[in-house]
C-alpha positions as CSV (number, residue, x, y, z in Angstrom):
1,M,13.7,4.0,7.2
2,N,11.8,7.2,6.7
3,N,8.1,7.5,5.9
4,K,8.5,7.9,2.1
5,T,10.4,4.5,2.0
6,K,7.8,2.7,4.1
7,G,4.9,4.3,2.1
8,S,6.5,3.3,-1.2
9,I,6.9,-0.3,0.0
10,L,3.3,-0.5,1.1
11,I,2.1,1.0,-2.2
12,V,4.1,-1.6,-4.2
13,L,2.8,-4.4,-2.0
14,A,-0.7,-3.1,-2.6
15,L,-0.2,-3.2,-6.4
16,L,1.2,-6.8,-6.2
17,V,-1.9,-7.9,-4.2
18,F,-4.2,-6.1,-6.6
19,F,-3.0,-8.2,-9.5
20,S,-3.2,-11.6,-7.7
21,K,-5.9,-14.0,-8.6
22,Q,-7.7,-14.1,-5.2
23,E,-11.4,-13.1,-5.1
24,Y,-11.2,-10.4,-2.5
25,A,-7.7,-9.2,-3.3
26,W,-9.0,-5.8,-4.3
27,I,-10.1,-5.1,-0.7
28,M,-6.7,-5.8,0.8
29,S,-5.1,-3.8,-2.0
30,A,-7.3,-0.8,-1.3
31,I,-6.5,-0.9,2.4
32,L,-2.8,-1.2,1.8
33,L,-2.9,1.6,-0.8
34,G,-4.7,3.9,1.7
35,I,-2.3,3.1,4.5
36,G,0.7,3.4,2.2
37,S,-0.3,6.8,0.8
38,G,-1.1,8.0,4.3
39,V,2.3,7.0,5.5
40,F,4.0,8.5,2.4
41,F,2.5,11.9,3.0
42,W,2.8,11.9,6.8
43,K,4.6,14.9,8.2
44,K,6.9,14.6,11.2
């Protein structure tokens, strides 16, 4: 898997977590979104 695929998976996971009903889901979503976008734009 290249970095764009891994980043896309993390971003989609972050969006799924964001729309869950847990109280602090937005924190985990923000962390995953930051990591996912960082991996997506990482240059080799």
